[in-house]
C-alpha positions in Angstrom: -0.1 0.2 -0.2 1.3 3.4 -1.0 1.9 6.0 2.0 -0.2 9.1 1.4 1.9 12.2 0.1 -0.2 14.6 2.4 2.1 15.9 4.8 1.0 15.7 8.9 2.3 18.5 10.3 2.6 17.0 13.7 4.9 14.6 12.3 6.4 17.3 10.2 7.4 19.1 13.6 8.3 15.9 15.8 10.4 15.0 12.7 12.3 18.4 12.7 12.7 18.0 16.7 14.3 14.5 16.1 16.8 16.2 13.6 17.8 19.3 15.1 16.9 18.7 19.3 18.4 21.9 20.1 16.3 24.0 18.0 12.8 22.3 19.7 14.2 22.8 23.6 16.8 25.5 23.5 14.7 28.4 24.9 16.2 31.2 27.7 13.8 30.7 30.9 12.2 33.4 32.1 11.1 33.5 35.6 8.3 35.7 37.5 8.9 37.3 40.4 6.4 39.2 41.8 5.3 42.0 39.0 8.4 41.4 37.5 10.3 39.3 35.1 13.6 37.9 35.7 16.1 36.5 32.8 19.3 35.3 33.3 21.4 34.6 29.9 23.9 31.8 31.1 25.3 31.1 27.4 26.2 33.0 24.6 23.6 33.3 22.5 23.2 33.0 18.6 20.7 35.2 16.8 17.8 32.4 16.8 17.8 32.3 20.5 17.9 36.0 20.8 14.8 36.1 18.6 12.9 33.2 20.1 13.7 35.3 23.9 12.1 38.6 22.4 9.1 36.9 21.3 8.9 35.0 24.7 9.5 38.0 26.6 6.5 39.8 24.6 4.4 36.9 25.1 5.5 36.7 29.1 5.0 40.2 29.6 1.7 40.2 28.1 0.4 37.4 29.9 1.5 38.2 33.3 0.8 41.9 33.5 4.5 42.4 34.5 5.7 45.9 35.0 9.5 45.2 34.6 12.1 43.1 33.2 15.6 42.5 34.8 17.8 40.6 32.2 20.9 39.3 33.8 23.7 38.8 31.5 26.6 38.7 33.9 27.9 35.1 32.3 27.9 36.6 29.2 31.7 37.1 27.9 31.2 38.5 24.5 28.7 40.7 22.7 28.5 41.5 19.1 25.8 44.4 17.4 23.2 41.8 16.9 23.0 41.0 20.9 23.3 44.9 21.6 20.4 45.8 19.4 18.3 43.0 20.3 18.9 44.6 24.1 18.2 47.6 22.9 14.9 46.2 20.9 13.9 44.3 23.9 13.6 47.4 26.0 11.7 49.6 23.4 9.2 46.6 22.9 8.8 46.4 27.1 8.4 49.9 27.0 5.5 49.6 24.5 4.0 46.6 26.9 4.4 49.1 29.9 7.4 47.3 31.6 10.5 49.0 32.6 14.0 47.0 31.6 17.2 46.9 33.5 20.0 45.0 32.2 22.7 43.9 35.1 25.7 42.3 35.5 27.5 43.7 32.4 30.8 42.6 32.3 33.7 45.5 31.4 34.5 43.5 28.0 30.9 43.8 27.5 30.6 47.0 27.9 33.4 48.5 26.2 32.4 46.4 23.1 29.1 47.8 23.1 30.4 51.6 23.0 33.3 50.1 20.0 30.1 49.4 18.5 28.6 52.7 18.9 25.9 51.3 20.9 24.5 53.1 23.5 21.5 51.1 24.2 19.5 54.0 24.4 16.3 53.7 27.1 18.1 50.2 28.5 18.7 51.0 32.3 21.5 49.2 33.7 22.7 48.4 37.1 25.7 46.3 38.5 24.1 43.3 40.0 20.6 41.7 40.5 20.0 43.0 43.3 20.5 46.9 42.6 18.7 46.2 39.1 15.4 45.0 41.4 15.8 48.1 43.5 16.2 50.1 40.5 12.9 48.5 39.4 10.9 48.9 42.3 12.0 52.6 42.9 11.1 53.5 39.3 7.5 51.7 39.4 6.6 53.4 42.8 3.7 51.6 44.8 3.0 49.6 41.8 5.6 47.6 42.2 4.0 46.4 45.3 1.1 44.8 43.7 -2.3 46.1 44.3 -4.8 46.8 42.0 -4.3 45.3 38.1 -0.1 46.5 38.7 -0.7 48.9 35.8 -0.2 52.6 36.5 -3.3 54.3 37.4 -5.0 51.5 38.5 -6.4 51.8 41.8 -5.5 49.6 44.7 
């Protein structure tokens, strides 16, 4: 008996995952901490993973109503122009979705590289570590950082 020529989308996805398991499973974890999302980048990122992170963050901000995004890049040893632009894009996207972004843990070599590449990371706030980044987010959000109401500006507790 001849097999059907019509492709089965589910088995196509399964075949793709078997053929390239990293593409199906490789994601940067996004943790929710109260009204904030915490992203810890613990590996050098390739372009596809960076784009997936942007999409995942946008979805999580909308789904959770997060008011702040803290991105820890302390494990990153190298950054290129794409990665620098991606951080700027995440900050801009978060602002549009009513969330502040703080990047923490930037290594001196990474900061030097970004400046040499001419990337000022406009609109990206930075802090030395996660603790200082959380303080910065709490201070910038005022009473909404503690919860109450729906967590959005102008909401009444």
